[in-house]
Backbone as numpy.savetxt, mean C-alpha at the origin, in Angstrom:
# Nx Ny Nz CAx CAy CAz Cx Cy Cz
23.90 1.14 1.63 22.69 1.10 1.60 22.20 1.25 3.38
23.61 1.14 4.07 23.34 0.69 5.86 22.78 2.11 6.33
22.66 3.26 5.87 21.92 4.24 6.14 20.27 3.99 6.22
20.32 3.02 5.10 18.58 3.03 4.58 18.11 1.91 5.31
18.93 0.89 5.94 18.51 0.16 6.79 18.10 0.41 7.82
19.13 1.39 8.71 19.24 1.79 10.18 17.62 2.59 9.90
17.39 3.68 9.11 16.10 4.22 8.90 14.80 3.45 8.87
14.87 2.03 8.46 13.71 1.37 8.24 13.97 0.49 9.36
14.59 -0.09 10.30 14.71 -0.10 11.22 13.99 0.64 12.43
14.46 2.16 12.27 13.51 3.55 13.18 12.00 3.50 13.26
11.50 3.11 11.70 10.18 3.38 11.37 10.03 2.11 12.44
10.62 0.89 12.08 9.67 -0.39 12.50 9.77 -0.38 13.93
10.91 -0.07 14.98 10.78 0.56 16.08 10.02 1.50 16.74
9.66 2.34 15.66 8.83 3.47 16.49 7.21 3.40 16.50
7.13 2.03 15.35 5.61 1.79 15.38 4.65 1.86 16.52
5.18 1.34 17.53 4.36 1.87 18.66 3.42 2.97 19.05
3.86 4.06 18.22 3.35 5.32 18.64 2.37 5.56 17.17
2.33 4.35 16.56 1.35 4.76 15.01 -0.28 4.79 15.83
-1.33 5.95 15.66 -2.44 6.22 16.51 -3.42 5.16 15.36
-3.44 5.21 14.45 -4.96 4.53 13.71 -3.79 3.61 12.88
-4.80 2.67 12.30 -3.88 1.98 11.20 -5.09 1.34 10.23
-4.38 1.64 9.36 -5.80 1.19 7.85 -4.91 0.48 7.14
-5.67 -0.77 6.56 -4.58 -1.57 5.50 -5.00 -1.32 4.12
-3.57 -1.37 3.84 -3.95 -0.82 2.11 -2.82 -1.37 1.73
-2.26 -0.93 0.71 -1.14 -1.60 -0.59 -0.30 -2.04 0.04
0.63 -2.86 -0.65 1.31 -3.40 -0.05 3.00 -2.85 -1.04
3.55 -2.14 -1.15 4.41 -1.40 -2.25 5.40 -2.20 -2.76
5.73 -2.42 -3.78 6.78 -3.10 -4.02 7.84 -1.89 -5.04
9.35 -2.42 -4.64 10.72 -0.94 -5.10 10.15 -0.77 -6.53
9.58 -1.67 -7.37 10.25 -1.57 -8.66 9.52 -0.55 -9.69
10.00 0.31 -10.70 9.33 1.29 -11.81 9.78 0.76 -12.66
9.00 0.46 -14.03 9.41 0.18 -15.59 9.74 1.34 -16.40
10.93 1.73 -16.72 10.63 2.89 -17.61 9.71 3.20 -18.58
9.14 4.47 -19.21 7.67 4.42 -20.17 6.60 3.94 -19.59
6.47 3.49 -18.51 5.09 2.44 -17.89 4.32 3.40 -17.47
2.95 3.19 -18.30 1.55 4.03 -17.60 0.56 2.72 -17.39
-0.35 3.16 -16.19 -1.19 2.21 -15.80 -2.41 2.90 -15.76
-3.03 1.98 -15.36 -4.61 2.33 -14.57 -5.10 0.86 -13.88
-5.07 1.80 -12.42 -5.13 1.11 -11.28 -6.86 1.30 -10.39
-7.22 0.09 -10.27 -8.56 0.12 -9.38 -8.33 -0.39 -8.49
-8.13 -0.65 -6.87 -8.20 -1.16 -5.57 -9.96 -0.73 -4.74
-9.57 -1.80 -4.00 -11.25 -2.12 -2.81 -10.44 -3.00 -1.56
-11.41 -2.03 -0.59 -10.95 -2.32 0.81 -12.28 -2.17 1.38
-13.12 -3.90 1.98 -13.80 -3.54 2.64 -13.62 -3.82 4.01
-13.90 -3.48 5.45 -13.72 -4.31 6.42 -15.16 -4.01 7.37
-14.87 -5.36 7.86 -16.20 -5.61 9.17 -15.71 -5.19 10.12
-16.49 -3.97 11.41 -15.45 -3.78 12.93 -17.38 -4.08 13.33
-16.73 -3.30 14.68 -18.17 -3.31 15.82 -18.70 -2.46 14.90
-18.36 -0.90 14.06 -19.24 0.15 13.67 -19.98 -0.42 12.29
-19.34 -1.42 12.17 -20.27 -1.69 11.15 -19.77 -2.20 9.71
-20.14 -2.32 8.14 -19.12 -2.66 7.11 -18.74 -1.22 6.16
-17.66 -0.93 6.54 -16.51 0.27 5.75 -16.49 -0.23 4.66
-16.23 0.36 3.30 -15.88 0.12 1.65 -15.46 1.61 1.52
-14.53 1.39 0.88 -13.74 2.42 0.24 -13.10 1.87 -1.13
-13.20 2.48 -2.82 -11.93 2.18 -3.31 -11.41 3.58 -4.55
-10.58 2.90 -5.15 -9.66 3.97 -5.56 -9.25 3.32 -7.11
-9.46 4.34 -7.81 -9.14 4.38 -9.09 -8.28 5.56 -9.23
-7.51 4.85 -10.27 -5.87 5.72 -10.55 -5.59 5.66 -11.60
-4.83 6.53 -11.99 -3.88 6.42 -13.56 -2.74 7.23 -12.77
-1.71 6.16 -13.89 -0.10 6.87 -13.24 0.70 6.61 -14.55
2.10 7.31 -14.61 2.70 6.53 -15.57 4.09 7.02 -15.02
5.19 6.64 -15.61 6.61 6.76 -14.94 7.29 8.16 -16.06
7.76 8.96 -15.35 8.38 10.28 -15.70 9.83 10.41 -16.00
10.54 9.57 -15.20 11.93 8.93 -15.52 11.77 7.55 -15.60
13.51 7.24 -16.12 13.66 5.42 -15.76 13.24 4.82 -14.50
13.60 5.98 -13.13 12.88 4.95 -11.97 12.09 5.83 -11.28
11.40 6.97 -11.42 10.23 7.85 -10.89 8.94 7.60 -11.67
8.23 7.41 -10.90 6.47 7.33 -11.30 5.45 8.09 -10.81
4.46 8.83 -11.30 3.55 9.56 -10.51 2.23 9.04 -11.13
1.45 9.22 -10.04 -0.46 8.41 -10.16 -1.28 9.44 -9.12
-2.55 9.64 -9.79 -3.48 10.45 -9.45 -4.36 8.89 -9.16
-5.35 9.34 -7.79 -6.35 9.00 -7.46 -7.44 9.68 -7.31
-8.75 8.65 -7.62 -9.64 9.44 -6.66 -10.41 8.64 -6.22
-10.56 9.34 -4.61 -11.37 7.56 -3.41 -12.58 8.26 -3.51
-13.45 7.07 -3.56 -14.72 6.85 -2.95 -14.85 5.96 -2.02
-16.18 6.53 -0.93 -16.18 5.55 0.51 -17.86 5.83 0.39
-18.60 4.57 1.12 -19.86 4.48 1.49 -20.02 5.53 3.11
-20.84 6.53 2.51 -21.76 7.29 4.03 -22.22 6.56 4.61
-22.79 7.07 5.89 -23.59 6.21 6.75 -24.80 6.34 6.09
-25.23 6.62 4.95 -26.19 6.76 3.78 -26.42 5.50 3.16
-25.51 4.68 3.43 -25.21 3.58 2.03 -25.16 4.47 0.97
-24.69 5.79 1.04 -24.22 6.01 -0.69 -22.96 6.17 -0.98
-22.99 5.95 -2.05 -21.40 5.89 -2.35 -20.85 6.96 -3.23
-20.34 8.13 -2.57 -19.33 9.25 -2.91 -18.05 9.55 -3.19
-17.80 10.27 -3.96 -15.93 10.70 -4.17 -16.22 11.39 -2.81
-14.64 11.04 -1.90 -14.56 11.31 -0.91 -13.06 12.41 -0.49
-12.58 11.85 -1.62 -11.22 12.52 -1.71 -10.24 12.52 -2.91
-9.18 13.02 -2.75 -7.95 12.45 -3.83 -6.72 12.74 -3.59
-5.89 11.74 -4.47 -4.37 11.92 -3.93 -3.63 11.74 -4.97
-2.26 12.47 -4.77 -1.24 12.11 -5.69 0.09 11.62 -4.87
0.23 10.22 -6.12 1.32 9.28 -5.17 3.03 9.65 -6.24
4.29 9.62 -5.79 5.27 9.65 -6.09 5.54 8.02 -6.14
6.58 7.46 -6.99 7.40 6.46 -6.40 8.69 6.60 -6.99
9.68 6.02 -6.70 10.93 6.49 -6.79 12.09 4.76 -6.46
12.12 4.21 -7.57 12.92 2.56 -7.42 14.69 3.69 -7.00
14.79 3.32 -5.70 16.11 4.23 -5.10 17.37 2.93 -5.83
17.31 1.34 -6.15 18.41 0.92 -6.65 17.63 0.03 -7.56
18.76 -0.52 -8.64 18.46 -1.41 -9.65 18.01 -3.00 -8.87
17.02 -3.52 -9.55 16.68 -4.80 -9.28 18.28 -5.90 -9.45
18.17 -6.33 -8.40 19.41 -7.14 -8.13 20.91 -6.52 -8.09
20.82 -5.12 -7.91 21.75 -4.28 -7.67 22.55 -4.97 -6.41
21.58 -5.01 -6.01 22.44 -5.49 -4.14 21.87 -6.78 -3.38
21.98 -6.91 -2.11 21.32 -8.29 -1.91 19.99 -8.24 -1.28
19.13 -6.54 -1.27 18.11 -6.40 -1.19 17.43 -5.37 -2.04
16.33 -4.90 -2.63 15.40 -3.45 -3.68 15.35 -3.09 -2.70
15.74 -1.50 -3.22 15.14 -0.83 -2.37 13.77 0.51 -2.88
13.16 1.27 -2.37 12.61 2.01 -3.10 11.74 2.80 -1.98
10.78 3.99 -2.78 10.41 4.71 -1.44 9.52 5.67 -2.41
8.02 5.55 -1.98 6.94 6.11 -2.10 6.80 7.51 -1.32
5.71 8.69 -2.24 5.23 9.37 -1.41 4.03 10.36 -2.19
3.01 10.42 -0.90 1.85 10.40 -1.55 0.97 11.89 -0.59
0.33 12.73 -1.38 -0.41 13.53 -0.08 -2.26 13.09 -1.04
-2.99 13.48 0.20 -4.43 12.95 0.07 -5.13 14.38 0.38
-5.81 14.53 0.00 -7.24 15.91 0.43 -8.62 15.32 0.68
-9.07 15.86 1.40 -10.98 15.10 1.25 -11.67 15.86 0.46
-12.67 15.67 0.15 -13.60 16.38 -1.16 -14.00 17.34 -0.18
-14.55 17.06 0.87 -15.67 18.05 1.45 -15.42 19.10 2.09
-13.59 18.77 2.78 -13.14 19.29 3.93 -11.74 19.49 3.17
-11.00 20.57 4.17 -10.14 21.35 3.92 -9.21 20.31 4.84
-8.72 19.35 4.29 -8.14 18.03 5.47 -7.06 17.33 4.41
-5.76 17.11 4.65 -4.61 16.61 4.02 -4.01 15.72 5.39
-3.67 14.59 3.81 -2.61 13.71 5.17 -1.50 13.50 4.16
-0.27 13.59 4.54 0.93 13.62 3.72 1.49 12.11 4.37
1.92 10.89 3.40 2.78 10.21 3.64 4.02 9.48 3.35
4.78 9.19 3.83 6.21 8.85 2.85 6.87 7.58 3.52
7.31 6.81 2.41 7.23 5.27 3.20 8.30 4.84 2.34
9.07 3.90 2.98 10.48 2.85 2.63 10.39 1.84 2.31
10.82 1.59 1.43 10.49 0.44 0.60 11.79 -1.00 0.64
11.40 -2.07 0.72 12.66 -3.03 0.54 12.08 -4.39 0.51
12.11 -5.03 -0.62 12.33 -6.56 -0.86 13.57 -7.29 -0.99
13.56 -8.46 -0.77 14.32 -9.37 -0.87 14.19 -10.87 -1.25
14.78 -11.37 -1.83 14.07 -12.38 -2.33 15.36 -13.82 -2.28
14.75 -14.51 -1.63 15.98 -15.91 -1.18 14.99 -17.64 -1.72
15.93 -17.63 -2.79 14.99 -18.29 -4.42 13.54 -18.20 -4.77
12.95 -18.80 -4.78 11.70 -18.44 -4.65 10.79 -17.74 -4.04
11.10 -17.30 -2.38 10.51 -16.81 -1.86 10.97 -15.06 -1.95
9.75 -14.41 -1.71 10.12 -12.91 -1.59 9.71 -11.93 -0.52
10.37 -11.39 0.24 9.88 -10.74 1.49 9.88 -9.15 1.27
9.16 -8.49 1.34 7.97 -7.14 0.86 7.88 -6.60 2.18
9.11 -5.41 2.75 8.16 -4.55 4.10 8.42 -2.99 3.52
7.23 -2.28 4.18 6.72 -0.82 3.82 6.82 -0.20 4.87
8.10 0.66 5.71 7.32 1.32 6.72 6.95 3.01 6.41
5.93 3.61 7.23 5.33 4.31 6.45 4.85 5.36 7.83
5.51 6.49 7.45 5.32 7.52 8.41 4.38 8.73 7.56
3.23 9.04 8.37 2.30 9.88 7.89 2.07 10.85 8.67
1.51 12.09 8.46 1.12 13.00 8.98 -0.24 13.80 8.71
-1.71 14.20 9.80 -2.61 14.60 8.92 -2.52 16.32 9.89
-3.17 16.87 8.92 -3.77 18.48 9.30 -5.34 18.51 8.34
-5.61 19.61 8.85 -6.57 20.38 8.18 -7.27 20.86 9.27
-8.98 21.94 8.70 -9.42 22.79 9.73 -10.37 21.97 10.51
-10.78 20.20 10.27 -11.21 19.79 10.90 -10.62 18.11 11.64
-9.09 18.19 10.71 -8.69 16.99 11.33 -7.70 17.17 12.33
-7.07 16.67 12.98 -6.35 16.63 14.00 -5.03 16.68 13.77
-4.17 17.11 14.11 -2.65 17.51 13.28 -2.01 16.35 14.05
-1.60 15.32 13.68 -1.36 13.98 13.91 -0.34 13.40 13.52
0.40 12.42 14.11 2.03 11.75 13.32 1.37 10.55 13.60
2.00 9.85 12.38 1.24 8.21 12.43 2.14 7.27 11.64
2.51 6.61 12.19 3.46 5.55 11.72 3.01 3.90 12.03
3.57 3.22 11.11 3.02 2.03 10.97 3.62 0.96 9.45
3.54 -0.19 9.77 4.53 -1.55 8.84 3.56 -2.05 8.07
3.96 -2.50 6.74 2.86 -3.31 6.26 3.94 -4.46 5.52
3.67 -5.55 5.47 4.40 -6.26 4.81 3.96 -7.51 4.36
4.62 -8.55 3.57 3.90 -10.00 3.03 5.50 -10.87 2.55
5.08 -12.35 3.14 6.05 -12.98 2.21 5.29 -13.84 1.34
6.00 -13.72 0.35 5.02 -14.62 -1.00 6.13 -15.73 -1.46
4.92 -16.45 -2.21 5.82 -17.67 -2.72 5.74 -17.33 -4.59
7.20 -17.69 -4.74 6.45 -16.97 -6.85 6.25 -18.46 -7.15
5.05 -19.38 -6.92 4.74 -20.76 -7.67 4.48 -20.81 -9.00
3.82 -19.80 -9.75 3.90 -19.23 -11.06 3.51 -17.58 -11.03
3.83 -17.22 -12.04 3.50 -15.87 -12.38 2.21 -15.34 -12.26
1.62 -16.61 -12.32 -0.40 -15.41 -12.71 -0.32 -15.94 -11.44
-0.08 -17.37 -10.24 -0.53 -17.27 -9.17 0.63 -17.46 -8.05
0.82 -16.38 -7.07 1.76 -16.33 -5.68 1.09 -16.39 -4.57
1.42 -17.14 -3.78 0.34 -17.21 -3.17 1.32 -16.25 -1.77
1.00 -15.42 -0.35 1.76 -15.01 0.93 1.04 -15.02 1.76
1.80 -14.22 2.92 1.17 -14.01 4.02 1.38 -12.26 4.27
0.74 -11.85 4.90 0.85 -10.06 4.73 0.71 -10.00 5.99
0.83 -8.49 6.73 0.58 -8.47 8.03 0.57 -7.14 8.10
-0.21 -6.49 8.59 -0.24 -4.80 8.85 -0.09 -4.18 10.41
0.80 -3.71 10.63 1.18 -3.52 12.33 0.93 -1.70 12.63
0.09 -1.43 13.87 -0.09 0.14 14.08 0.09 -0.27 16.06
0.06 0.67 16.67 0.20 0.96 18.47 -1.14 0.26 18.23
-2.07 0.30 17.97 -3.76 -0.38 18.66 -4.12 -1.00 17.60
-3.38 -1.72 16.53 -4.25 -2.60 15.71 -3.05 -3.49 14.69
-2.60 -4.18 14.70 -1.99 -5.34 14.17 -3.16 -6.79 13.09
-2.99 -6.99 12.34 -3.30 -7.72 11.67 -2.94 -8.73 10.47
-3.22 -10.13 10.44 -2.58 -10.98 9.47 -2.96 -12.26 8.95
-2.82 -12.38 7.84 -3.86 -13.12 6.94 -2.85 -13.65 5.51
-3.75 -14.31 4.55 -3.30 -14.90 3.59 -3.86 -14.19 2.40
-3.17 -13.96 1.63 -2.70 -13.19 0.31 -2.51 -13.89 -1.07
-3.02 -13.36 -2.37 -2.76 -14.00 -3.00 -2.35 -12.97 -4.26
-0.88 -13.06 -5.39 -0.75 -12.10 -6.02 -0.49 -12.84 -7.61
-0.75 -12.43 -8.59 -0.50 -12.54 -10.03 -0.30 -11.99 -10.97
0.31 -12.36 -12.51 0.83 -11.44 -13.17 0.43 -12.06 -14.55
-0.61 -11.37 -15.78 -0.50 -12.24 -16.95 0.04 -11.09 -17.71
1.01 -11.59 -18.47 2.06 -10.94 -19.67 1.41 -11.26 -20.92
1.67 -9.63 -21.76 0.68 -9.58 -22.96 2.56 -9.36 -23.73
2.06 -8.62 -24.70 2.75 -8.17 -25.71 3.69 -6.97 -25.30
4.88 -7.04 -25.57 5.52 -5.70 -24.86 5.62 -5.94 -23.63
5.40 -4.10 -22.75 5.51 -4.22 -21.80 3.73 -4.08 -20.89
3.04 -4.16 -21.70 1.43 -4.94 -21.46 1.47 -5.75 -20.31
0.45 -5.41 -19.24 0.58 -7.07 -18.63 -0.44 -6.66 -17.24
-0.92 -7.37 -17.07 -2.22 -7.24 -15.78 -1.80 -7.76 -14.46
-2.10 -7.32 -13.48 -1.70 -7.45 -12.36 -2.86 -7.57 -11.18
-2.84 -8.71 -10.65 -4.31 -8.57 -9.47 -3.17 -8.88 -8.05
-4.26 -8.72 -6.86 -4.01 -9.04 -5.80 -4.74 -9.17 -4.98
-5.03 -10.13 -3.86 -5.79 -10.39 -3.10 -5.53 -10.33 -1.68
-6.28 -9.82 -0.45 -5.55 -10.53 0.80 -7.09 -10.51 1.25
-7.08 -11.42 2.31 -8.21 -10.65 4.10 -7.38 -11.21 5.22
-7.43 -10.05 6.11 -6.90 -10.29 7.23 -7.83 -10.00 8.41
-7.32 -10.50 9.38 -7.81 -10.26 10.47 -7.31 -9.84 11.71
-7.72 -8.71 12.64 -7.27 -8.24 13.58 -7.10 -9.43 14.26
-5.34 -9.13 14.94 -5.31 -10.24 16.19 -4.80 -9.27 17.44
-4.98 -8.01 17.80 -4.56 -7.02 18.24 -5.57 -6.99 19.70
-6.81 -6.86 19.60 -8.34 -7.07 20.43 -8.93 -8.15 20.44
-10.00 -8.08 21.22 -10.92 -9.54 20.85 -11.92 -8.79 20.03
-12.65 -9.97 19.39 -13.47 -9.79 18.25 -12.95 -10.22 17.00
-14.15 -10.21 16.07 -13.96 -10.22 14.82 -13.76 -8.90 13.54
-12.45 -8.59 13.54 -12.85 -7.67 12.62 -11.74 -7.96 11.42
-12.23 -8.03 10.46 -12.04 -8.64 8.61 -11.66 -7.79 7.83
-10.79 -7.46 7.05 -10.66 -6.80 6.39 -9.96 -7.71 4.97
-11.17 -7.20 3.53 -10.79 -7.76 2.47 -10.16 -6.90 1.43
-8.78 -7.28 1.08 -8.64 -6.00 0.30 -8.49 -6.57 -1.29
-8.56 -5.95 -2.47 -8.35 -6.73 -3.83 -8.07 -5.21 -4.47
-7.01 -5.54 -5.83 -6.49 -4.82 -7.04 -6.60 -5.10 -8.12
-6.86 -4.73 -8.63 -6.31 -4.73 -10.27 -5.86 -4.03 -10.75
-4.36 -4.43 -11.89 -3.22 -2.63 -12.16 -3.49 -3.59 -13.59
-3.52 -2.54 -14.53 -3.09 -2.78 -16.43 -2.09 -1.70 -16.23
-1.10 -2.58 -16.93 0.18 -1.70 -17.12 0.32 -1.71 -18.81
0.68 -0.49 -19.47 0.97 -0.54 -20.95 1.80 0.30 -21.42
């Protein structure tokens, strides 16, 4: 896994090249065989430009023992305060190592997004690493994104997302998470939990509230997600 570590460190050291940074989901490297899931995510950001609201609704399933695919419909609130479909996304996650096989668990994800009203696209790839130290888990995502299209600038972006969480209970795990780019850095508290039912059925939830620390001003982002696996 030495090469994988080197790749992630390159992403981290190059994060100063990022142009834009969006607070978003922090991925874990695990995929369950035969899993299916329905997911809903919400992000609300208060900035100098006003309140920005976006949601994602997705369905996904594993198609091999270590790979899954998910489809999302993306909605955003426009300048007239109307909530409309703004785009679509396809995402694939790949569990690179078995859980506990090495000192850290590794995964990757790839996603492509298309705007609904414009022929604009964004392709992202990410490397995921998670390490457990007793009841503490540390997760890091290194992400490389490229935008292109009719009205989009051809632009390469690099970013990091990560969190450190304490596995207090399965249903309640507090954490601290961060999101970093060239002109953006935010940090704040988070929480997540899992409720398990029969078989593979389980309900996962997560929430965080991060504050930008890279610039003066009060820019906050609330992130919430809920996922049902069956």
